[in-house]
mmCIF file of the protein (N, C-alpha, C, O) and its ligand, coordinates in Angstrom:
data_MODEL
# 
_entry.id   MODEL 
# 
loop_
_entity.id 
_entity.type 
_entity.pdbx_number_of_molecules 
1 polymer     1 
2 non-polymer 1 
# 
_entity_poly.entity_id                      1 
_entity_poly.type                           'polypeptide(L)' 
_entity_poly.nstd_linkage                   no 
_entity_poly.nstd_monomer                   no 
_entity_poly.pdbx_seq_one_letter_code       MKACNNRACCTGFLDRTKNSSALYCSTGCSSQVASRAYRKRHSSGMSLAAPEREA 
_entity_poly.pdbx_seq_one_letter_code_can   MKACNNRACCTGFLDRTKNSSALYCSTGCSSQVASRAYRKRHSSGMSLAAPEREA 
_entity_poly.pdbx_strand_id                 A 
# 
loop_
_entity_poly_seq.entity_id 
_entity_poly_seq.num 
_entity_poly_seq.mon_id 
_entity_poly_seq.hetero 
1 1  MET n 
1 2  LYS n 
1 3  ALA n 
1 4  CYS n 
1 5  ASN n 
1 6  ASN n 
1 7  ARG n 
1 8  ALA n 
1 9  CYS n 
1 10 CYS n 
1 11 THR n 
1 12 GLY n 
1 13 PHE n 
1 14 LEU n 
1 15 ASP n 
1 16 ARG n 
1 17 THR n 
1 18 LYS n 
1 19 ASN n 
1 20 SER n 
1 21 SER n 
1 22 ALA n 
1 23 LEU n 
1 24 TYR n 
1 25 CYS n 
1 26 SER n 
1 27 THR n 
1 28 GLY n 
1 29 CYS n 
1 30 SER n 
1 31 SER n 
1 32 GLN n 
1 33 VAL n 
1 34 ALA n 
1 35 SER n 
1 36 ARG n 
1 37 ALA n 
1 38 TYR n 
1 39 ARG n 
1 40 LYS n 
1 41 ARG n 
1 42 HIS n 
1 43 SER n 
1 44 SER n 
1 45 GLY n 
1 46 MET n 
1 47 SER n 
1 48 LEU n 
1 49 ALA n 
1 50 ALA n 
1 51 PRO n 
1 52 GLU n 
1 53 ARG n 
1 54 GLU n 
1 55 ALA n 
# 
loop_
_struct_asym.id 
_struct_asym.entity_id 
A 1 
B 2 
# 
loop_
_chem_comp.id 
_chem_comp.type 
_chem_comp.mon_nstd_flag 
ALA 'L-peptide linking' y 
ARG 'L-peptide linking' y 
ASN 'L-peptide linking' y 
ASP 'L-peptide linking' y 
CYS 'L-peptide linking' y 
GLN 'L-peptide linking' y 
GLU 'L-peptide linking' y 
GLY 'peptide linking'   y 
HIS 'L-peptide linking' y 
LEU 'L-peptide linking' y 
LYS 'L-peptide linking' y 
MET 'L-peptide linking' y 
PHE 'L-peptide linking' y 
PRO 'L-peptide linking' y 
SER 'L-peptide linking' y 
THR 'L-peptide linking' y 
TYR 'L-peptide linking' y 
VAL 'L-peptide linking' y 
ZN  non-polymer         . 
# 
_pdbx_entity_nonpoly.entity_id   2 
_pdbx_entity_nonpoly.name        ? 
_pdbx_entity_nonpoly.comp_id     ZN 
# 
_pdbx_nonpoly_scheme.asym_id         B 
_pdbx_nonpoly_scheme.entity_id       2 
_pdbx_nonpoly_scheme.mon_id          ZN 
_pdbx_nonpoly_scheme.ndb_seq_num     1 
_pdbx_nonpoly_scheme.pdb_seq_num     101 
_pdbx_nonpoly_scheme.auth_seq_num    101 
_pdbx_nonpoly_scheme.pdb_mon_id      ZN 
_pdbx_nonpoly_scheme.auth_mon_id     ZN 
_pdbx_nonpoly_scheme.pdb_strand_id   A 
_pdbx_nonpoly_scheme.pdb_ins_code    . 
# 
loop_
_atom_site.group_PDB 
_atom_site.id 
_atom_site.type_symbol 
_atom_site.label_atom_id 
_atom_site.label_alt_id 
_atom_site.label_comp_id 
_atom_site.label_asym_id 
_atom_site.label_entity_id 
_atom_site.label_seq_id 
_atom_site.pdbx_PDB_ins_code 
_atom_site.Cartn_x 
_atom_site.Cartn_y 
_atom_site.Cartn_z 
_atom_site.occupancy 
_atom_site.B_iso_or_equiv 
_atom_site.pdbx_formal_charge 
_atom_site.auth_seq_id 
_atom_site.auth_comp_id 
_atom_site.auth_asym_id 
_atom_site.auth_atom_id 
_atom_site.pdbx_PDB_model_num 
ATOM   1   N  N  . MET A 1 1  ? 0.835  -1.214 0.000   1.00 0.00 ? 1   MET A N  1 
ATOM   2   C  CA . MET A 1 1  ? 0.000  0.000  0.000   1.00 0.00 ? 1   MET A CA 1 
ATOM   3   C  C  . MET A 1 1  ? 0.864  1.256  0.000   1.00 0.00 ? 1   MET A C  1 
ATOM   4   O  O  . MET A 1 1  ? 1.814  1.356  0.777   1.00 0.00 ? 1   MET A O  1 
ATOM   5   N  N  . LYS A 1 2  ? 0.549  2.191  -0.844  1.00 0.00 ? 2   LYS A N  1 
ATOM   6   C  CA . LYS A 1 2  ? 1.219  3.490  -0.843  1.00 0.00 ? 2   LYS A CA 1 
ATOM   7   C  C  . LYS A 1 2  ? 0.157  4.559  -0.638  1.00 0.00 ? 2   LYS A C  1 
ATOM   8   O  O  . LYS A 1 2  ? -1.034 4.339  -0.862  1.00 0.00 ? 2   LYS A O  1 
ATOM   9   N  N  . ALA A 1 3  ? 0.630  5.732  -0.200  1.00 0.00 ? 3   ALA A N  1 
ATOM   10  C  CA . ALA A 1 3  ? -0.293 6.845  -0.037  1.00 0.00 ? 3   ALA A CA 1 
ATOM   11  C  C  . ALA A 1 3  ? -0.266 7.708  -1.292  1.00 0.00 ? 3   ALA A C  1 
ATOM   12  O  O  . ALA A 1 3  ? 0.801  8.000  -1.832  1.00 0.00 ? 3   ALA A O  1 
ATOM   13  N  N  . CYS A 1 4  ? -1.421 8.105  -1.739  1.00 0.00 ? 4   CYS A N  1 
ATOM   14  C  CA . CYS A 1 4  ? -1.525 8.962  -2.914  1.00 0.00 ? 4   CYS A CA 1 
ATOM   15  C  C  . CYS A 1 4  ? -0.789 10.279 -2.653  1.00 0.00 ? 4   CYS A C  1 
ATOM   16  O  O  . CYS A 1 4  ? -0.918 10.872 -1.582  1.00 0.00 ? 4   CYS A O  1 
ATOM   17  N  N  . ASN A 1 5  ? -0.027 10.721 -3.635  1.00 0.00 ? 5   ASN A N  1 
ATOM   18  C  CA . ASN A 1 5  ? 0.748  11.948 -3.461  1.00 0.00 ? 5   ASN A CA 1 
ATOM   19  C  C  . ASN A 1 5  ? -0.114 13.212 -3.549  1.00 0.00 ? 5   ASN A C  1 
ATOM   20  O  O  . ASN A 1 5  ? 0.356  14.313 -3.263  1.00 0.00 ? 5   ASN A O  1 
ATOM   21  N  N  . ASN A 1 6  ? -1.322 13.049 -3.931  1.00 0.00 ? 6   ASN A N  1 
ATOM   22  C  CA . ASN A 1 6  ? -2.251 14.172 -3.933  1.00 0.00 ? 6   ASN A CA 1 
ATOM   23  C  C  . ASN A 1 6  ? -2.774 14.353 -2.511  1.00 0.00 ? 6   ASN A C  1 
ATOM   24  O  O  . ASN A 1 6  ? -3.569 13.547 -2.027  1.00 0.00 ? 6   ASN A O  1 
ATOM   25  N  N  . ARG A 1 7  ? -2.330 15.402 -1.856  1.00 0.00 ? 7   ARG A N  1 
ATOM   26  C  CA . ARG A 1 7  ? -2.665 15.531 -0.438  1.00 0.00 ? 7   ARG A CA 1 
ATOM   27  C  C  . ARG A 1 7  ? -4.155 15.781 -0.222  1.00 0.00 ? 7   ARG A C  1 
ATOM   28  O  O  . ARG A 1 7  ? -4.670 15.569 0.876   1.00 0.00 ? 7   ARG A O  1 
ATOM   29  N  N  . ALA A 1 8  ? -4.831 16.222 -1.243  1.00 0.00 ? 8   ALA A N  1 
ATOM   30  C  CA . ALA A 1 8  ? -6.268 16.424 -1.115  1.00 0.00 ? 8   ALA A CA 1 
ATOM   31  C  C  . ALA A 1 8  ? -7.015 15.102 -1.215  1.00 0.00 ? 8   ALA A C  1 
ATOM   32  O  O  . ALA A 1 8  ? -8.215 15.035 -0.949  1.00 0.00 ? 8   ALA A O  1 
ATOM   33  N  N  . CYS A 1 9  ? -6.313 14.076 -1.591  1.00 0.00 ? 9   CYS A N  1 
ATOM   34  C  CA . CYS A 1 9  ? -6.940 12.777 -1.827  1.00 0.00 ? 9   CYS A CA 1 
ATOM   35  C  C  . CYS A 1 9  ? -6.783 11.865 -0.612  1.00 0.00 ? 9   CYS A C  1 
ATOM   36  O  O  . CYS A 1 9  ? -7.767 11.313 -0.118  1.00 0.00 ? 9   CYS A O  1 
ATOM   37  N  N  . CYS A 1 10 ? -5.547 11.704 -0.127  1.00 0.00 ? 10  CYS A N  1 
ATOM   38  C  CA . CYS A 1 10 ? -5.296 10.892 1.072   1.00 0.00 ? 10  CYS A CA 1 
ATOM   39  C  C  . CYS A 1 10 ? -5.781 9.456  0.943   1.00 0.00 ? 10  CYS A C  1 
ATOM   40  O  O  . CYS A 1 10 ? -6.195 8.838  1.925   1.00 0.00 ? 10  CYS A O  1 
ATOM   41  N  N  . THR A 1 11 ? -5.727 8.939  -0.259  1.00 0.00 ? 11  THR A N  1 
ATOM   42  C  CA . THR A 1 11 ? -6.173 7.571  -0.471  1.00 0.00 ? 11  THR A CA 1 
ATOM   43  C  C  . THR A 1 11 ? -4.980 6.629  -0.551  1.00 0.00 ? 11  THR A C  1 
ATOM   44  O  O  . THR A 1 11 ? -3.974 6.933  -1.193  1.00 0.00 ? 11  THR A O  1 
ATOM   45  N  N  . GLY A 1 12 ? -5.103 5.500  0.100   1.00 0.00 ? 12  GLY A N  1 
ATOM   46  C  CA . GLY A 1 12 ? -4.080 4.486  -0.065  1.00 0.00 ? 12  GLY A CA 1 
ATOM   47  C  C  . GLY A 1 12 ? -4.379 3.710  -1.333  1.00 0.00 ? 12  GLY A C  1 
ATOM   48  O  O  . GLY A 1 12 ? -5.542 3.488  -1.670  1.00 0.00 ? 12  GLY A O  1 
ATOM   49  N  N  . PHE A 1 13 ? -3.339 3.298  -2.035  1.00 0.00 ? 13  PHE A N  1 
ATOM   50  C  CA . PHE A 1 13 ? -3.571 2.552  -3.267  1.00 0.00 ? 13  PHE A CA 1 
ATOM   51  C  C  . PHE A 1 13 ? -2.489 1.519  -3.477  1.00 0.00 ? 13  PHE A C  1 
ATOM   52  O  O  . PHE A 1 13 ? -1.409 1.599  -2.892  1.00 0.00 ? 13  PHE A O  1 
ATOM   53  N  N  . LEU A 1 14 ? -2.784 0.567  -4.303  1.00 0.00 ? 14  LEU A N  1 
ATOM   54  C  CA . LEU A 1 14 ? -1.810 -0.458 -4.632  1.00 0.00 ? 14  LEU A CA 1 
ATOM   55  C  C  . LEU A 1 14 ? -1.019 -0.037 -5.864  1.00 0.00 ? 14  LEU A C  1 
ATOM   56  O  O  . LEU A 1 14 ? -1.584 0.227  -6.925  1.00 0.00 ? 14  LEU A O  1 
ATOM   57  N  N  . ASP A 1 15 ? 0.284  0.020  -5.701  1.00 0.00 ? 15  ASP A N  1 
ATOM   58  C  CA . ASP A 1 15 ? 1.138  0.399  -6.815  1.00 0.00 ? 15  ASP A CA 1 
ATOM   59  C  C  . ASP A 1 15 ? 1.363  -0.814 -7.706  1.00 0.00 ? 15  ASP A C  1 
ATOM   60  O  O  . ASP A 1 15 ? 2.034  -1.767 -7.310  1.00 0.00 ? 15  ASP A O  1 
ATOM   61  N  N  . ARG A 1 16 ? 0.809  -0.776 -8.894  1.00 0.00 ? 16  ARG A N  1 
ATOM   62  C  CA . ARG A 1 16 ? 0.948  -1.917 -9.787  1.00 0.00 ? 16  ARG A CA 1 
ATOM   63  C  C  . ARG A 1 16 ? 2.007  -1.684 -10.861 1.00 0.00 ? 16  ARG A C  1 
ATOM   64  O  O  . ARG A 1 16 ? 2.163  -2.499 -11.770 1.00 0.00 ? 16  ARG A O  1 
ATOM   65  N  N  . THR A 1 17 ? 2.729  -0.579 -10.757 1.00 0.00 ? 17  THR A N  1 
ATOM   66  C  CA . THR A 1 17 ? 3.773  -0.343 -11.752 1.00 0.00 ? 17  THR A CA 1 
ATOM   67  C  C  . THR A 1 17 ? 4.948  -1.276 -11.496 1.00 0.00 ? 17  THR A C  1 
ATOM   68  O  O  . THR A 1 17 ? 5.161  -1.719 -10.367 1.00 0.00 ? 17  THR A O  1 
ATOM   69  N  N  . LYS A 1 18 ? 5.710  -1.575 -12.546 1.00 0.00 ? 18  LYS A N  1 
ATOM   70  C  CA . LYS A 1 18 ? 6.813  -2.527 -12.436 1.00 0.00 ? 18  LYS A CA 1 
ATOM   71  C  C  . LYS A 1 18 ? 7.887  -2.064 -11.464 1.00 0.00 ? 18  LYS A C  1 
ATOM   72  O  O  . LYS A 1 18 ? 8.448  -2.867 -10.718 1.00 0.00 ? 18  LYS A O  1 
ATOM   73  N  N  . ASN A 1 19 ? 8.171  -0.766 -11.477 1.00 0.00 ? 19  ASN A N  1 
ATOM   74  C  CA . ASN A 1 19 ? 9.262  -0.266 -10.626 1.00 0.00 ? 19  ASN A CA 1 
ATOM   75  C  C  . ASN A 1 19 ? 8.752  0.527  -9.423  1.00 0.00 ? 19  ASN A C  1 
ATOM   76  O  O  . ASN A 1 19 ? 9.488  1.322  -8.838  1.00 0.00 ? 19  ASN A O  1 
ATOM   77  N  N  . SER A 1 20 ? 7.515  0.311  -9.066  1.00 0.00 ? 20  SER A N  1 
ATOM   78  C  CA . SER A 1 20 ? 6.939  0.984  -7.897  1.00 0.00 ? 20  SER A CA 1 
ATOM   79  C  C  . SER A 1 20 ? 7.108  2.496  -7.943  1.00 0.00 ? 20  SER A C  1 
ATOM   80  O  O  . SER A 1 20 ? 7.464  3.118  -6.943  1.00 0.00 ? 20  SER A O  1 
ATOM   81  N  N  . SER A 1 21 ? 6.858  3.068  -9.075  1.00 0.00 ? 21  SER A N  1 
ATOM   82  C  CA . SER A 1 21 ? 7.076  4.498  -9.246  1.00 0.00 ? 21  SER A CA 1 
ATOM   83  C  C  . SER A 1 21 ? 5.774  5.297  -9.233  1.00 0.00 ? 21  SER A C  1 
ATOM   84  O  O  . SER A 1 21 ? 5.786  6.514  -9.414  1.00 0.00 ? 21  SER A O  1 
ATOM   85  N  N  . ALA A 1 22 ? 4.663  4.615  -9.019  1.00 0.00 ? 22  ALA A N  1 
ATOM   86  C  CA . ALA A 1 22 ? 3.386  5.327  -9.019  1.00 0.00 ? 22  ALA A CA 1 
ATOM   87  C  C  . ALA A 1 22 ? 3.297  6.278  -7.838  1.00 0.00 ? 22  ALA A C  1 
ATOM   88  O  O  . ALA A 1 22 ? 3.650  5.916  -6.716  1.00 0.00 ? 22  ALA A O  1 
ATOM   89  N  N  . LEU A 1 23 ? 2.826  7.492  -8.086  1.00 0.00 ? 23  LEU A N  1 
ATOM   90  C  CA . LEU A 1 23 ? 2.716  8.490  -7.027  1.00 0.00 ? 23  LEU A CA 1 
ATOM   91  C  C  . LEU A 1 23 ? 1.267  8.740  -6.651  1.00 0.00 ? 23  LEU A C  1 
ATOM   92  O  O  . LEU A 1 23 ? 0.976  9.215  -5.553  1.00 0.00 ? 23  LEU A O  1 
ATOM   93  N  N  . TYR A 1 24 ? 0.366  8.421  -7.555  1.00 0.00 ? 24  TYR A N  1 
ATOM   94  C  CA . TYR A 1 24 ? -1.037 8.762  -7.339  1.00 0.00 ? 24  TYR A CA 1 
ATOM   95  C  C  . TYR A 1 24 ? -1.929 7.558  -7.544  1.00 0.00 ? 24  TYR A C  1 
ATOM   96  O  O  . TYR A 1 24 ? -1.584 6.622  -8.266  1.00 0.00 ? 24  TYR A O  1 
ATOM   97  N  N  . CYS A 1 25 ? -3.085 7.598  -6.894  1.00 0.00 ? 25  CYS A N  1 
ATOM   98  C  CA . CYS A 1 25 ? -4.008 6.476  -6.990  1.00 0.00 ? 25  CYS A CA 1 
ATOM   99  C  C  . CYS A 1 25 ? -4.695 6.449  -8.349  1.00 0.00 ? 25  CYS A C  1 
ATOM   100 O  O  . CYS A 1 25 ? -5.191 5.409  -8.782  1.00 0.00 ? 25  CYS A O  1 
ATOM   101 N  N  . SER A 1 26 ? -4.721 7.599  -9.021  1.00 0.00 ? 26  SER A N  1 
ATOM   102 C  CA . SER A 1 26 ? -5.392 7.656  -10.310 1.00 0.00 ? 26  SER A CA 1 
ATOM   103 C  C  . SER A 1 26 ? -4.813 8.770  -11.162 1.00 0.00 ? 26  SER A C  1 
ATOM   104 O  O  . SER A 1 26 ? -4.102 9.638  -10.656 1.00 0.00 ? 26  SER A O  1 
ATOM   105 N  N  . THR A 1 27 ? -5.115 8.750  -12.452 1.00 0.00 ? 27  THR A N  1 
ATOM   106 C  CA . THR A 1 27 ? -4.650 9.829  -13.317 1.00 0.00 ? 27  THR A CA 1 
ATOM   107 C  C  . THR A 1 27 ? -5.343 11.134 -12.948 1.00 0.00 ? 27  THR A C  1 
ATOM   108 O  O  . THR A 1 27 ? -4.795 12.211 -13.182 1.00 0.00 ? 27  THR A O  1 
ATOM   109 N  N  . GLY A 1 28 ? -6.535 11.052 -12.378 1.00 0.00 ? 28  GLY A N  1 
ATOM   110 C  CA . GLY A 1 28 ? -7.224 12.260 -11.935 1.00 0.00 ? 28  GLY A CA 1 
ATOM   111 C  C  . GLY A 1 28 ? -6.412 12.986 -10.888 1.00 0.00 ? 28  GLY A C  1 
ATOM   112 O  O  . GLY A 1 28 ? -6.300 14.211 -10.929 1.00 0.00 ? 28  GLY A O  1 
ATOM   113 N  N  . CYS A 1 29 ? -5.846 12.251 -9.953  1.00 0.00 ? 29  CYS A N  1 
ATOM   114 C  CA . CYS A 1 29 ? -5.032 12.860 -8.906  1.00 0.00 ? 29  CYS A CA 1 
ATOM   115 C  C  . CYS A 1 29 ? -3.753 13.443 -9.478  1.00 0.00 ? 29  CYS A C  1 
ATOM   116 O  O  . CYS A 1 29 ? -3.347 14.536 -9.084  1.00 0.00 ? 29  CYS A O  1 
ATOM   117 N  N  . SER A 1 30 ? -3.117 12.745 -10.388 1.00 0.00 ? 30  SER A N  1 
ATOM   118 C  CA . SER A 1 30 ? -1.863 13.252 -10.931 1.00 0.00 ? 30  SER A CA 1 
ATOM   119 C  C  . SER A 1 30 ? -2.096 14.544 -11.704 1.00 0.00 ? 30  SER A C  1 
ATOM   120 O  O  . SER A 1 30 ? -1.282 15.463 -11.616 1.00 0.00 ? 30  SER A O  1 
ATOM   121 N  N  . SER A 1 31 ? -3.180 14.634 -12.454 1.00 0.00 ? 31  SER A N  1 
ATOM   122 C  CA . SER A 1 31 ? -3.434 15.860 -13.209 1.00 0.00 ? 31  SER A CA 1 
ATOM   123 C  C  . SER A 1 31 ? -3.867 16.983 -12.277 1.00 0.00 ? 31  SER A C  1 
ATOM   124 O  O  . SER A 1 31 ? -3.591 18.154 -12.540 1.00 0.00 ? 31  SER A O  1 
ATOM   125 N  N  . GLN A 1 32 ? -4.539 16.632 -11.197 1.00 0.00 ? 32  GLN A N  1 
ATOM   126 C  CA . GLN A 1 32 ? -4.939 17.639 -10.217 1.00 0.00 ? 32  GLN A CA 1 
ATOM   127 C  C  . GLN A 1 32 ? -3.705 18.289 -9.592  1.00 0.00 ? 32  GLN A C  1 
ATOM   128 O  O  . GLN A 1 32 ? -3.624 19.513 -9.481  1.00 0.00 ? 32  GLN A O  1 
ATOM   129 N  N  . VAL A 1 33 ? -2.755 17.460 -9.191  1.00 0.00 ? 33  VAL A N  1 
ATOM   130 C  CA . VAL A 1 33 ? -1.522 17.969 -8.588  1.00 0.00 ? 33  VAL A CA 1 
ATOM   131 C  C  . VAL A 1 33 ? -0.694 18.726 -9.616  1.00 0.00 ? 33  VAL A C  1 
ATOM   132 O  O  . VAL A 1 33 ? -0.092 19.753 -9.300  1.00 0.00 ? 33  VAL A O  1 
ATOM   133 N  N  . ALA A 1 34 ? -0.664 18.225 -10.837 1.00 0.00 ? 34  ALA A N  1 
ATOM   134 C  CA . ALA A 1 34 ? 0.110  18.888 -11.884 1.00 0.00 ? 34  ALA A CA 1 
ATOM   135 C  C  . ALA A 1 34 ? -0.419 20.285 -12.145 1.00 0.00 ? 34  ALA A C  1 
ATOM   136 O  O  . ALA A 1 34 ? 0.365  21.221 -12.304 1.00 0.00 ? 34  ALA A O  1 
ATOM   137 N  N  . SER A 1 35 ? -1.718 20.440 -12.193 1.00 0.00 ? 35  SER A N  1 
ATOM   138 C  CA . SER A 1 35 ? -2.278 21.754 -12.465 1.00 0.00 ? 35  SER A CA 1 
ATOM   139 C  C  . SER A 1 35 ? -2.091 22.680 -11.274 1.00 0.00 ? 35  SER A C  1 
ATOM   140 O  O  . SER A 1 35 ? -1.926 23.888 -11.443 1.00 0.00 ? 35  SER A O  1 
ATOM   141 N  N  . ARG A 1 36 ? -2.115 22.118 -10.066 1.00 0.00 ? 36  ARG A N  1 
ATOM   142 C  CA . ARG A 1 36 ? -1.896 22.938 -8.875  1.00 0.00 ? 36  ARG A CA 1 
ATOM   143 C  C  . ARG A 1 36 ? -0.440 23.415 -8.824  1.00 0.00 ? 36  ARG A C  1 
ATOM   144 O  O  . ARG A 1 36 ? -0.169 24.568 -8.491  1.00 0.00 ? 36  ARG A O  1 
ATOM   145 N  N  . ALA A 1 37 ? 0.481  22.524 -9.153  1.00 0.00 ? 37  ALA A N  1 
ATOM   146 C  CA . ALA A 1 37 ? 1.900  22.873 -9.161  1.00 0.00 ? 37  ALA A CA 1 
ATOM   147 C  C  . ALA A 1 37 ? 2.169  23.913 -10.240 1.00 0.00 ? 37  ALA A C  1 
ATOM   148 O  O  . ALA A 1 37 ? 2.999  24.805 -10.066 1.00 0.00 ? 37  ALA A O  1 
ATOM   149 N  N  . TYR A 1 38 ? 1.468  23.790 -11.335 1.00 0.00 ? 38  TYR A N  1 
ATOM   150 C  CA . TYR A 1 38 ? 1.636  24.746 -12.432 1.00 0.00 ? 38  TYR A CA 1 
ATOM   151 C  C  . TYR A 1 38 ? 1.212  26.138 -11.980 1.00 0.00 ? 38  TYR A C  1 
ATOM   152 O  O  . TYR A 1 38 ? 1.926  27.114 -12.209 1.00 0.00 ? 38  TYR A O  1 
ATOM   153 N  N  . ARG A 1 39 ? 0.058  26.228 -11.342 1.00 0.00 ? 39  ARG A N  1 
ATOM   154 C  CA . ARG A 1 39 ? -0.416 27.517 -10.849 1.00 0.00 ? 39  ARG A CA 1 
ATOM   155 C  C  . ARG A 1 39 ? 0.544  28.088 -9.814  1.00 0.00 ? 39  ARG A C  1 
ATOM   156 O  O  . ARG A 1 39 ? 0.849  29.281 -9.814  1.00 0.00 ? 39  ARG A O  1 
ATOM   157 N  N  . LYS A 1 40 ? 1.015  27.204 -8.927  1.00 0.00 ? 40  LYS A N  1 
ATOM   158 C  CA . LYS A 1 40 ? 1.902  27.631 -7.855  1.00 0.00 ? 40  LYS A CA 1 
ATOM   159 C  C  . LYS A 1 40 ? 3.191  28.205 -8.438  1.00 0.00 ? 40  LYS A C  1 
ATOM   160 O  O  . LYS A 1 40 ? 3.661  29.263 -8.018  1.00 0.00 ? 40  LYS A O  1 
ATOM   161 N  N  . ARG A 1 41 ? 3.752  27.491 -9.409  1.00 0.00 ? 41  ARG A N  1 
ATOM   162 C  CA . ARG A 1 41 ? 4.984  27.909 -10.042 1.00 0.00 ? 41  ARG A CA 1 
ATOM   163 C  C  . ARG A 1 41 ? 4.805  29.282 -10.677 1.00 0.00 ? 41  ARG A C  1 
ATOM   164 O  O  . ARG A 1 41 ? 5.701  30.124 -10.621 1.00 0.00 ? 41  ARG A O  1 
ATOM   165 N  N  . HIS A 1 42 ? 3.652  29.495 -11.274 1.00 0.00 ? 42  HIS A N  1 
ATOM   166 C  CA . HIS A 1 42 ? 3.439  30.742 -11.993 1.00 0.00 ? 42  HIS A CA 1 
ATOM   167 C  C  . HIS A 1 42 ? 3.030  31.887 -11.075 1.00 0.00 ? 42  HIS A C  1 
ATOM   168 O  O  . HIS A 1 42 ? 3.117  33.055 -11.456 1.00 0.00 ? 42  HIS A O  1 
ATOM   169 N  N  . SER A 1 43 ? 2.587  31.558 -9.876  1.00 0.00 ? 43  SER A N  1 
ATOM   170 C  CA . SER A 1 43 ? 2.206  32.638 -8.969  1.00 0.00 ? 43  SER A CA 1 
ATOM   171 C  C  . SER A 1 43 ? 3.380  33.086 -8.108  1.00 0.00 ? 43  SER A C  1 
ATOM   172 O  O  . SER A 1 43 ? 3.495  34.268 -7.782  1.00 0.00 ? 43  SER A O  1 
ATOM   173 N  N  . SER A 1 44 ? 4.244  32.160 -7.740  1.00 0.00 ? 44  SER A N  1 
ATOM   174 C  CA . SER A 1 44 ? 5.342  32.504 -6.845  1.00 0.00 ? 44  SER A CA 1 
ATOM   175 C  C  . SER A 1 44 ? 6.637  32.804 -7.590  1.00 0.00 ? 44  SER A C  1 
ATOM   176 O  O  . SER A 1 44 ? 7.412  33.670 -7.184  1.00 0.00 ? 44  SER A O  1 
ATOM   177 N  N  . GLY A 1 45 ? 6.865  32.075 -8.687  1.00 0.00 ? 45  GLY A N  1 
ATOM   178 C  CA . GLY A 1 45 ? 8.103  32.236 -9.415  1.00 0.00 ? 45  GLY A CA 1 
ATOM   179 C  C  . GLY A 1 45 ? 9.278  31.570 -8.723  1.00 0.00 ? 45  GLY A C  1 
ATOM   180 O  O  . GLY A 1 45 ? 10.424 31.734 -9.142  1.00 0.00 ? 45  GLY A O  1 
ATOM   181 N  N  . MET A 1 46 ? 9.003  30.824 -7.671  1.00 0.00 ? 46  MET A N  1 
ATOM   182 C  CA . MET A 1 46 ? 10.056 30.145 -6.920  1.00 0.00 ? 46  MET A CA 1 
ATOM   183 C  C  . MET A 1 46 ? 10.003 28.641 -7.205  1.00 0.00 ? 46  MET A C  1 
ATOM   184 O  O  . MET A 1 46 ? 9.206  28.159 -8.010  1.00 0.00 ? 46  MET A O  1 
ATOM   185 N  N  . SER A 1 47 ? 10.890 27.924 -6.505  1.00 0.00 ? 47  SER A N  1 
ATOM   186 C  CA . SER A 1 47 ? 10.940 26.460 -6.569  1.00 0.00 ? 47  SER A CA 1 
ATOM   187 C  C  . SER A 1 47 ? 10.785 25.922 -7.986  1.00 0.00 ? 47  SER A C  1 
ATOM   188 O  O  . SER A 1 47 ? 9.737  25.396 -8.361  1.00 0.00 ? 47  SER A O  1 
ATOM   189 N  N  . LEU A 1 48 ? 11.842 26.066 -8.753  1.00 0.00 ? 48  LEU A N  1 
ATOM   190 C  CA . LEU A 1 48 ? 11.787 25.670 -10.142 1.00 0.00 ? 48  LEU A CA 1 
ATOM   191 C  C  . LEU A 1 48 ? 11.702 24.174 -10.342 1.00 0.00 ? 48  LEU A C  1 
ATOM   192 O  O  . LEU A 1 48 ? 10.894 23.699 -11.141 1.00 0.00 ? 48  LEU A O  1 
ATOM   193 N  N  . ALA A 1 49 ? 12.520 23.427 -9.632  1.00 0.00 ? 49  ALA A N  1 
ATOM   194 C  CA . ALA A 1 49 ? 12.630 22.012 -9.924  1.00 0.00 ? 49  ALA A CA 1 
ATOM   195 C  C  . ALA A 1 49 ? 11.834 21.119 -8.983  1.00 0.00 ? 49  ALA A C  1 
ATOM   196 O  O  . ALA A 1 49 ? 11.509 19.983 -9.330  1.00 0.00 ? 49  ALA A O  1 
ATOM   197 N  N  . ALA A 1 50 ? 11.521 21.623 -7.801  1.00 0.00 ? 50  ALA A N  1 
ATOM   198 C  CA . ALA A 1 50 ? 10.902 20.758 -6.812  1.00 0.00 ? 50  ALA A CA 1 
ATOM   199 C  C  . ALA A 1 50 ? 9.463  20.404 -7.161  1.00 0.00 ? 50  ALA A C  1 
ATOM   200 O  O  . ALA A 1 50 ? 8.618  21.290 -7.286  1.00 0.00 ? 50  ALA A O  1 
ATOM   201 N  N  . PRO A 1 51 ? 9.184  19.136 -7.316  1.00 0.00 ? 51  PRO A N  1 
ATOM   202 C  CA . PRO A 1 51 ? 7.795  18.734 -7.539  1.00 0.00 ? 51  PRO A CA 1 
ATOM   203 C  C  . PRO A 1 51 ? 7.038  18.811 -6.220  1.00 0.00 ? 51  PRO A C  1 
ATOM   204 O  O  . PRO A 1 51 ? 7.631  18.674 -5.149  1.00 0.00 ? 51  PRO A O  1 
ATOM   205 N  N  . GLU A 1 52 ? 5.754  19.025 -6.295  1.00 0.00 ? 52  GLU A N  1 
ATOM   206 C  CA . GLU A 1 52 ? 4.974  19.105 -5.079  1.00 0.00 ? 52  GLU A CA 1 
ATOM   207 C  C  . GLU A 1 52 ? 4.904  17.712 -4.461  1.00 0.00 ? 52  GLU A C  1 
ATOM   208 O  O  . GLU A 1 52 ? 4.403  16.770 -5.074  1.00 0.00 ? 52  GLU A O  1 
ATOM   209 N  N  . ARG A 1 53 ? 5.404  17.602 -3.261  1.00 0.00 ? 53  ARG A N  1 
ATOM   210 C  CA . ARG A 1 53 ? 5.459  16.279 -2.661  1.00 0.00 ? 53  ARG A CA 1 
ATOM   211 C  C  . ARG A 1 53 ? 5.309  16.384 -1.153  1.00 0.00 ? 53  ARG A C  1 
ATOM   212 O  O  . ARG A 1 53 ? 6.203  16.872 -0.462  1.00 0.00 ? 53  ARG A O  1 
ATOM   213 N  N  . GLU A 1 54 ? 4.209  15.939 -0.664  1.00 0.00 ? 54  GLU A N  1 
ATOM   214 C  CA . GLU A 1 54 ? 3.955  15.980 0.770   1.00 0.00 ? 54  GLU A CA 1 
ATOM   215 C  C  . GLU A 1 54 ? 4.172  14.580 1.321   1.00 0.00 ? 54  GLU A C  1 
ATOM   216 O  O  . GLU A 1 54 ? 3.596  13.617 0.815   1.00 0.00 ? 54  GLU A O  1 
ATOM   217 N  N  . ALA A 1 55 ? 4.983  14.463 2.335   1.00 0.00 ? 55  ALA A N  1 
ATOM   218 C  CA . ALA A 1 55 ? 5.253  13.150 2.904   1.00 0.00 ? 55  ALA A CA 1 
ATOM   219 C  C  . ALA A 1 55 ? 4.130  12.748 3.844   1.00 0.00 ? 55  ALA A C  1 
ATOM   220 O  O  . ALA A 1 55 ? 4.172  11.665 4.428   1.00 0.00 ? 55  ALA A O  1 
HETATM 221 ZN ZN . ZN  B 2 .  ? -5.441 10.006 -5.120  1.00 0.00 2 101 ZN  A ZN 1 
# 
């Protein structure tokens, strides 16, 4: 079990990828986080490389 990287989701999910690289429970969550990170990047102008990642 892994925790979805979308902090608004908080869902545990089974990572079925070969190399255990899945970050989100669904593509909906990944696009949600991607669009949020995009807005954040464009509003602050900071943190160029860091992906949004809440432990
Ligand atoms: Zn999720």
